[in-house]
N, C-alpha and C positions, 0 to 999 in steps of 0.2 A: 405545430405552432401556427398562429395566424400570420397573414401577410404583413401585418403591422408590427409583429414582434421583431425587435432588433436581432440581426444575425449573430451578435455576440452574446445574447442574453443567456444567463445561467441562474438557476434557482438559488444557488448557494448563498449569495449575499442577502437574499430575501427570507430564506427558510431555515438555514443550517447554523448550528453552533458547533465549533470544532475546538477540542481541548487536547493539547499535545502531551507528550510523555512526562513533561515537567510541570504540567498544570497551567501552561500559558494558553490564552485564547488566540487562535490564528484564523485567518480568513478561510483557508482551504488546506486540505492535506497535500495537495500537489501544487500549492502556491509557490511562487519564486521570488526571492529577494526580501529586502528589509520590510517592504510594505505588506508582507504576509503576516507579520506579527502585529497584532492589534494593540493600539495605544489610546490613552484617554486624550482629552483636549490639551492637557498639559504635558503630553509626551510620555506618560508612565505606561509601561507594559501592563496589559490586563492579565490577571491571574486569578485562579479559582479561589484563592485565599481571600480575595477582595469581596467575595459573595455578591457578584454582579447579577443583576436581573437580565432577562432576555432583552429588554429595551436598551439597557446600558451597553450590551455587547452588540446587538444588531444595528444600533444607531451610533456606534463609535465612528470616529472620523474616517478611517480607512475603508470601512464597509460602505459608508455613504458615498465616498469617492468612487468606489468600484461600481456601485449601482448607477451613478451618474454617467460614467464612461460607457457602460453597457447600454444604457438607454439611448446614448448618442451613436450607437453602433461601433464603438471603439473597443479595442482590446486593452484592458488594463495591463500594465507591465507585469504584475503579479501573476497573470494568467498565461505567461509565455509558453509554458509546457503544453497546455491544451491547444493553443494557437498552432504551435509547431506540429503537434500530433494531427490536427485536422488538415493542415497543409500537406502532410505527408501521406495520410491514409484515410482521413475522414473520420476517424474515431478519436474520442477524447473523454475524459472524466466529465466534462461539461455536458456532452451529449448524453452520457450514461445517466447523470443525475437528473437532467431534464426529462428523460424518458421515464423516470421512476415516479414522477408526480403527474397529476391530472393537468393537461395542458389548458383546460378551461379556466384554471385559476390564474394563468399568467397575465391576461389582460387586466384582471382585478388587481393583481400585485402592482402592475405598472401604474394603474390609475390611482393607487393609494400612496404612491411615492411623490413626496414633496419636491419643490424646486431645489432644495439643498441636498436631496438624496435620502432624507429621512423618511420613515414610514410610521404611521400611528399604530400603537398597540401591536408591535411586531410579535409574531408567533413562531416558535421553533417547531418545525415539523420533523426535522432530521437532526439528530445529535450524534456526532462522531466523537467518541471519547477514548483516548489512549490511557490505559490503566497503568501508568507508570512504566518503568523499564525493567521490571522483574521478568526474566526469561531463563529458560533452561538451556539455551544454545548460545554459542559465540560464532555466528555466522561470519565467514571471511570478509564479506563486503560491509558488515555492520560495524558498530562501535558502541561506546557506553551510553550514548543517547538513547538507544533502543534496548540495549542489554547491559545491565549493571555488571555482569560477569566479565565484561571487557575492561572494567576500570583498572584492576591491578596491573595489567600487562600491556594495555593499549599503546602508550608512548614508547615502550620498550621495543616494539616491533614495527612501528610505523616509520615510513620515510620521514625525514626531518620536517618537511613542509607540511605534513599532515598531522603532526603532534598537536595536542591541545594544552592549554595552560594547566599546570598541575592543580590549581585551585578548582578549575572547572571540572577536571576529572574527579577530584575528591567529592564535589557536589553531586555529580552524576552517579557516583558509586554509593552515596549515602542517603540522599534525599529521596522521598517517595510520597508524593502528594496524596495518593489514595489511602495511606495508612492513617490519615487524619479524617475528619468528618466531612471533607469538602465534597466527596462524591455523592453522598446522600443529599446534600444541599443542591448540587448541580442537577441531580435527577428530579428533585422536588420542583425546580424551576421548569423543567422540560415536560414533566409527566402530564400536566393538564391537557395538552393537545398534541404531544409528539406522536408521530406515526412510524418513524424509523429510528432505531437505535443501533449504531455501529460501534463495535468494540474491537480494539487492537491493543498492541503493547509496544514492547515486551511481548509476552505470550499471554493473552487474556484468559485462556482456559486453566492456567495454573494459579491465577491470582484469587485468593480467598474472597476478596471484595466483589468478584464476579458473581458469586452466588448471592451475596447480600444485595447487589444491584437488581438481580432478577427477582428476588423475593420482595423488594421494595415495589417493583413494577406490579407484581401479582397482588400485593396488599392494596395497591391503589385502585384496583378493580379495572384497570385499563389494559392489562397484558394481552387480552384477546384482540385488541385493536392495534397492537404494536408488532412490527416486523423487526426481528433481530438480524443482525449480520455481523460477521467476524472475519478478521484476518487472523489466521492460525497457522502454526507450523505443523499441526496435526500429529505431533508426537504423542499426544495424550488425548483421551476423550473421557474426562472424569464423569462418572455417573451422577455425582451430585449437581453437575451442570446440565448434562443431557436430559436428566429426569424432569427438569423444569421447562424444557423447550416446548413441550406440547401445550403448555398454558398460553402460548403466544400465538399471534396470527400466523406467523411463518418464521422460518430461519434460513438465512443464506450463509454459505461457507466459501470464503476465498482461501484456498489452502496453498500455502507457500511451499512449493516443491521445486527445486532447482536442478533436477536431473534424475536419471534413473540409477538406482543402486549406489555404487561407490562414489559416483560424482556428487550426488546429493549428500552422502555422508561426509565427503571431504568439505564441501562448501558449508553445509549446515551442521557443523560439528557440535556435540558428539551424537547426533541423531543416528538411528539404525534403520536401514531400509525395511527390515522386516516389520518394524513398528508402523512405518508409514504405510506399507502395503496392507497390513492388517486393519489399520484405522480407515483407510480408504474403502475397504470392503465392508467394514462395519457401517460406515455412512451410507453406502449403497444399500445395505440390508435394512437399515432402520429409517430409510428416507421418509416413508409415510408416517411411522409411529412418532418420529421426532418433528413432524410437520416441516420438513426441509422443502423449500421452494426451489433452491438452486445450489449446487455444489460444483465448484470449478477449480482447477489448478491454476494458480498464478506463479509464473516462472520469471524470476529476476534474471534476465538474460545478460550474461557477462562473459569475460574472457575465458573463465574456467569451464563453462558448460556449452558454449554455442557450437563447438565442433562436434559435440555428442548429443545435441539436442533431439536428433532423430530417434534416439533410443527412448526418450521420454514419450514422444509422440507414438512410437510403436508399442510401448507398454500400455498406454491408455487405450489403443486400438484393440489390443489382444487380451486385456485383463478380464473381459467378460462382464464389465459393469452394465447393469440394466438401467440405472437412474442417474448415475454420476456422469457429468458432462465429460466427454472423452477427447476434447480438444482443449489444450491449455491456452490461457492468455499469456502472451509474452510482454514483459515489461522491461525495456532496455535500461540497464544500469548506467547512470551518468556520473555517480560519485561513489567511491574514489575514482578518479579518472584513470588510474593505472589498471583498474579492473574492467573498464569500459571496452566494448567490442570495437570501438573506434581506434583503439590502440593495437589491434591485431595486425600482425605482418600481412602484406598484400596477398601472399599465397594462402594464408589462413582465411582471409576474408573471402576468397574465391570459393574455397570449399564450403564455408558457412553459407554463403549466398546460394550455392547449388542445393544444399540440403533444405534451406528454408523455402526456396522456390518450389521444390518437389513437395513439400508439405502443403503449400498453397494449392498446387495441382490436385493433390489427393483430396483435400477438403472441399474444394470447389466442384469436384466430380460428384460429390454427394448431393449437391443442389439443395442444401438445407438452409433456409433463411436464418435459423438460430445460430448458425456458424459465422454469420457476417462479422460479429464483433471480434471473435478469435482470429479470423482470417485478417481482419484489419490490423490486429495487433502484430501479426507477422509482417505485414507490409510496412507498418510503422517501424518495426525493429530493423528491417532492411534499410529503410530510408535513413534511420539514425546511424547505422553502421557506416553507410557511405557518405554521410554529411561531413565527415572530417577524418583526417589521418593524423592520429596522435601517437605514432610509434615512439616519439620522444619520451613518452611516459614509461616505456618498457623497462628501463633501468630501475624505476621505482617498483614496477611489478615484480622484477626479479628479487630486488631487496626485500619487499614485503613477503613474497612467497617463501624464500629461504628462512627469513627470520620467524615467521609464523610456524613454519614446519619444525623448526628447531624447538620452539616453545611448546608445540602441541604433539611432537613426536610423529609427524605425518610426512608425506612426500608428495608434492604436487605432480612430479614427473611420473610417479606410479599411479596416481589417482586419475590424472587426465593425460594419458600418453598421446592422444590425438594432438594436444597442444604442445607437449614436450617435443614432438617431431620437428617443430618450426624454430627450435632454439638449439644452438650448439655452444661450445666453450667461448667462442670469439665473436659471434654475430647472430643476427636474427634473419631468418629467411622469409 
């Protein structure tokens, strides 16, 4: 960036269109608070069913406000997660997204921004589309917002303060915006000049509309100019999807894997480690044929996996991958609070800290610039863990763990014995 670029600048309010699992338009996938949900001038939430143009979304009131604050060098409240990440480790989604675009455009974007924060003829270069909440997993830290499979049992096993209104659960379990024709309309708005399309869910690779979306891009004649990226649990690699990837400029995969072997199976149930291992190796083998630019593990770091996180690092080091990135990105879980690593007992935090610091030492010894991001994610995770002590959430952790185990026929004490050692019948150590 140039010296005149504000230190809080982020391309997202200028170039990105984000649609969440329920079809609502938000400012950013990591945004925080009510101002992340975009509204019209009269306060109505913006939704794909309203068939909004890029101009209507990118010049909506909250997007304009965010641009103005950034131009004045201020951090919008909605950007708290990036601010805290940068204060802790220097890494953030803001920096990552800025790096993906040509910095020579930034001065032009700023100069085109009016006094009220609006921009003339806004163009979506990056579209982040969540293809509903159809998923094949019920991950422990998840819920019906991202996986409709949670809807029938979610409130039965959640601590009381985490339960959702029954009407909301019903809607989450039945509504699916991509089953209508809104997705084709959304892509039609973006396709003339979009450069990057990111898909998540739910699990995007099991959604039939995923294939339709790729075919629409190919028929537009612009597929070769578009980079695809995915958040995927990598339990499946459908040939009807992967066979289309070579038509695009490139493909990036952020693979959600939360531990090695039985730990991942427990957290991301009912996944099987044999499937994950096979698909990781398949991605590594077909890297060039599928035009993959980057493939990396994204690990949601939480109370269930942080004490055995070293096993995932060791797996990636020893698996023999030739193209797959062998250092995971750690993403500390903040909600639900009872699964946050901030709730760990003090003795467990000490063990986790030693393991993570050791992984930083191993990675830094390689002296590889490409590892700066993953190393930063480890530092950010450590800073997050030490930023608060929330052991008062542990009763909710025990309640949820026992209730979910009863519902699913599992045992957290057998799946994560390293964690179970810090609990006994009467107290937490």
